[in-house]
C-alpha positions as CSV (number, residue, x, y, z in Angstrom):
1,M,-20.9,-20.6,-22.2
2,L,-21.4,-16.9,-22.8
3,T,-18.4,-14.6,-22.4
4,S,-20.2,-12.7,-19.6
5,Q,-20.7,-15.9,-17.7
6,R,-17.1,-17.0,-18.1
7,K,-15.9,-13.6,-16.9
8,Q,-18.1,-13.8,-13.8
9,L,-16.7,-17.3,-13.0
10,I,-13.2,-15.9,-13.4
11,L,-13.9,-13.2,-10.9
12,E,-15.4,-15.7,-8.5
13,K,-12.3,-18.0,-8.8
14,L,-10.1,-15.0,-8.3
15,A,-12.0,-14.0,-5.1
16,A,-11.8,-17.5,-3.8
17,E,-8.2,-18.3,-4.7
18,G,-6.5,-15.0,-4.5
19,Q,-5.0,-15.4,-8.0
20,V,-5.7,-17.1,-11.3
21,L,-3.4,-18.4,-14.1
22,S,-4.3,-18.1,-17.8
23,K,-3.1,-21.7,-18.4
24,D,-5.3,-23.1,-15.7
25,L,-8.3,-21.1,-16.8
26,S,-7.9,-22.2,-20.4
27,A,-8.0,-25.9,-19.3
28,Y,-10.9,-25.2,-16.9
29,F,-13.1,-23.5,-19.5
30,D,-11.8,-25.6,-22.4
31,V,-11.0,-22.5,-24.4
32,S,-7.8,-21.1,-25.8
33,E,-5.3,-19.0,-23.8
34,D,-5.9,-16.2,-26.2
35,T,-9.6,-16.2,-25.3
36,I,-8.7,-16.1,-21.6
37,R,-6.1,-13.3,-22.1
38,R,-8.8,-11.3,-23.9
39,D,-11.2,-11.9,-21.0
40,L,-8.5,-10.7,-18.5
41,R,-7.7,-7.6,-20.6
42,E,-11.4,-6.6,-20.7
43,L,-11.8,-7.2,-16.9
44,A,-8.6,-5.3,-16.2
45,A,-10.0,-2.4,-18.3
46,E,-13.1,-2.4,-16.1
47,G,-10.9,-2.3,-13.0
48,Q,-12.1,-5.7,-11.9
49,L,-8.6,-7.3,-11.6
50,Q,-4.9,-6.6,-12.1
51,R,-3.1,-8.5,-14.8
52,V,0.3,-10.0,-14.1
53,H,2.6,-12.2,-16.0
54,G,0.8,-15.5,-16.6
55,G,-2.6,-14.5,-15.1
56,A,-4.2,-12.0,-12.8
57,L,-4.5,-10.8,-9.1
58,P,-7.3,-8.9,-7.4
59,S,-7.2,-5.2,-8.2
60,S,-6.8,-2.8,-5.2
61,S,-9.7,-0.5,-4.5
62,A,-7.2,1.8,-2.8
63,V,-6.3,3.6,-6.0
64,A,-9.5,5.7,-6.0
65,T,-9.2,9.5,-5.4
66,F,-8.0,10.7,-2.0
67,S,-11.4,12.0,-1.0
68,E,-13.0,8.6,-1.9
69,R,-10.4,6.6,-0.1
70,K,-10.6,8.7,3.0
71,S,-14.0,7.2,3.9
72,L,-13.1,3.7,2.9
73,K,-12.7,1.2,5.8
74,I,-12.2,4.1,8.1
75,E,-12.5,2.1,11.4
76,A,-10.0,-0.5,10.1
77,K,-7.6,2.3,9.2
78,Q,-7.9,3.7,12.7
79,R,-7.3,0.3,14.3
80,V,-4.1,-0.4,12.4
81,A,-2.9,3.3,12.8
82,R,-3.4,3.0,16.6
83,K,-1.2,-0.1,16.6
84,G,1.4,1.7,14.5
85,V,1.7,4.5,17.0
86,E,3.1,1.9,19.5
87,L,6.2,1.7,17.3
88,I,7.1,5.3,17.7
89,S,9.3,6.6,20.6
90,D,10.5,10.0,21.8
91,G,13.5,11.4,20.0
92,Q,13.0,9.5,16.8
93,V,13.1,10.8,13.2
94,V,10.0,9.4,11.5
95,I,9.2,9.6,7.8
96,I,5.5,9.6,7.2
97,D,4.2,8.9,3.7
98,G,1.0,10.5,2.3
99,G,-2.2,8.5,2.5
100,T,-5.5,8.0,4.2
101,T,-4.2,5.5,6.8
102,T,-1.2,7.7,7.7
103,S,-3.6,10.6,8.0
104,E,-5.3,8.6,10.8
105,L,-1.9,7.8,12.3
106,I,-1.0,11.5,12.9
107,T,-4.3,12.2,14.7
108,L,-3.4,9.5,17.2
109,L,0.0,10.7,18.2
110,P,0.2,11.6,21.9
111,P,0.3,15.3,22.6
112,Q,3.6,14.9,24.6
113,L,5.4,13.0,21.9
114,R,8.7,14.6,20.9
115,I,9.8,13.5,17.4
116,T,10.8,14.9,14.1
117,V,8.5,14.1,11.2
118,I,9.7,14.2,7.6
119,T,7.0,14.0,4.9
120,H,6.4,14.8,1.3
121,S,2.7,15.2,2.0
122,P,1.4,18.8,2.6
123,S,-1.7,17.4,4.2
124,I,0.4,15.4,6.8
125,A,2.5,18.5,7.5
126,L,-0.7,20.6,8.0
127,G,-2.2,17.9,10.2
128,L,0.8,18.3,12.6
129,V,0.8,22.1,12.7
130,T,-1.0,22.3,16.0
131,H,1.0,19.4,17.7
132,P,3.1,21.2,20.4
133,T,6.2,19.0,20.4
134,I,6.6,17.6,16.9
135,E,9.0,19.3,14.5
136,V,8.0,18.9,10.8
137,I,10.2,18.9,7.7
138,L,8.3,19.1,4.5
139,I,10.0,17.7,1.4
140,G,9.3,19.7,-1.8
141,G,8.8,18.7,-5.4
142,R,6.1,18.4,-8.1
143,L,2.7,18.0,-6.4
144,Y,1.0,14.8,-7.5
145,K,-2.6,15.9,-6.9
146,H,-4.2,12.4,-6.9
147,S,-2.4,11.5,-3.7
148,I,-1.5,15.0,-2.5
149,V,2.2,14.3,-2.2
150,T,5.3,15.7,-3.9
151,V,7.2,13.5,-6.4
152,G,10.1,13.8,-8.8
153,A,13.9,14.5,-8.7
154,A,13.6,17.4,-6.3
155,A,11.7,15.2,-3.7
156,I,14.3,12.5,-3.9
157,E,17.2,15.0,-3.6
158,G,15.5,16.6,-0.6
159,M,15.7,13.4,1.4
160,S,19.2,12.3,0.3
161,N,20.9,13.4,3.5
162,I,18.3,12.0,5.9
163,H,18.8,9.0,8.3
164,A,15.5,8.2,9.8
165,D,14.5,5.6,12.4
166,L,11.1,4.7,10.9
167,F,9.3,5.1,7.6
168,F,5.5,4.6,7.5
169,M,5.1,3.6,3.8
170,G,1.7,3.9,2.1
171,V,0.8,1.2,-0.4
172,T,-2.3,0.4,-2.4
173,G,-1.6,-3.4,-2.7
174,I,0.3,-6.0,-0.7
175,H,0.6,-9.5,-2.0
176,P,3.0,-12.4,-1.1
177,E,4.0,-12.8,-4.8
178,A,3.4,-9.4,-6.4
179,G,4.9,-7.6,-3.4
180,L,4.2,-4.0,-2.5
181,T,2.5,-2.0,-5.3
182,T,0.9,1.4,-5.9
183,G,-1.0,3.1,-8.7
184,D,1.7,5.6,-10.0
185,Y,5.2,5.1,-11.3
186,E,6.7,8.2,-9.7
187,E,5.1,7.4,-6.3
188,A,6.7,3.9,-6.4
189,C,10.1,5.5,-7.0
190,I,9.6,7.9,-4.1
191,K,8.5,5.1,-1.7
192,R,11.6,3.0,-2.6
193,A,13.9,6.0,-2.0
194,F,12.2,6.8,1.3
195,S,12.6,3.2,2.5
196,G,16.3,3.4,1.7
197,R,16.7,6.4,4.1
198,A,15.1,4.6,7.1
199,A,16.4,2.0,9.5
200,E,12.9,0.3,9.5
201,T,10.0,0.4,7.1
202,V,6.4,-0.2,8.3
203,V,3.2,-0.7,6.3
204,L,-0.2,-0.1,7.9
205,A,-2.4,-2.4,5.8
206,S,-6.2,-1.9,6.0
207,P,-8.2,-4.8,4.6
208,E,-8.8,-3.4,1.0
209,K,-5.0,-3.5,0.4
210,I,-4.4,-7.1,1.5
211,N,-3.8,-9.7,-1.3
212,T,-4.3,-7.2,-4.0
213,A,-2.1,-5.6,-6.6
214,S,-1.7,-2.3,-8.5
215,P,0.3,-1.6,-11.7
216,F,3.6,-0.3,-10.3
217,V,5.9,-2.3,-8.1
218,I,7.5,-0.6,-5.1
219,G,9.5,-3.7,-4.1
220,E,9.3,-7.2,-2.7
221,L,7.8,-7.8,0.7
222,S,11.4,-8.0,2.1
223,L,11.7,-4.2,1.6
224,I,9.6,-3.8,4.8
225,N,10.3,-4.8,8.3
226,T,6.9,-4.7,9.9
227,L,3.3,-5.1,8.6
228,V,0.4,-4.0,10.8
229,V,-2.9,-5.8,9.9
230,E,-6.3,-6.3,11.6
231,D,-6.6,-9.2,14.0
232,E,-9.0,-11.2,11.7
233,T,-6.7,-11.2,8.7
234,D,-6.4,-14.7,7.2
235,K,-3.8,-16.7,9.2
236,G,-2.5,-18.5,6.1
237,W,-1.9,-15.2,4.4
238,I,0.0,-13.9,7.4
239,R,2.2,-17.0,7.4
240,S,3.1,-16.4,3.8
241,V,4.2,-12.9,4.6
242,E,6.2,-13.9,7.7
243,E,8.0,-16.6,5.6
244,Q,9.5,-13.6,3.7
245,G,11.0,-12.2,6.9
246,V,8.4,-9.6,7.7
247,S,7.2,-9.2,11.3
248,V,3.4,-9.0,11.5
249,M,1.6,-7.1,14.2
250,K,-2.2,-7.5,14.7
251,A,-4.4,-4.6,15.6
């Protein structure tokens, strides 16, 4: 079998099964594990999958540039964002992460809603400038241009004295085994720190993030309280998430 054919079959198995193991692939193709590891390295370099210990997971498409992600699965993002709005009540302090789905969330907030929003995203802050009854606190730090958010020690220090009701966390991948992941190390650190300052953490998961992984781990699924997904999301996958103590809402 040609290498290109084997790689294509690996991708097909990955799409069908949600993960692949090097040992199993070695037996399936009757080649050495070194050969399989080389295939996986090359596929990972092409952005086709995310390597993990012992095998590989689907790679998230949510690590593209902000402008590219903004038009990706836009209707799905609006649906999960609309469901997320239902979790917000008057008088709350709400941390809103940067991201394209949270950008949809703020456009759906009722004009009479009275809350305080804390964010490290200049675009989220600007998006709320015209809202008549929402107070906005912008956390400073080094601007990470890829995601248009602030990161670093200054950002973490800026939220050290905050006790929020909700945190809407942005992720690029969510997987029952790989957990919550993102494409940048400092972003992962910031997201963990924000989660520690909120009573509840919520993830709005559009389809391209589900059952995928990115290089940097934010934490296990138990880090979040609520996951909002589309109604047609695979029921078996939802059960595997709920078994880890996460409440799942369908949009």
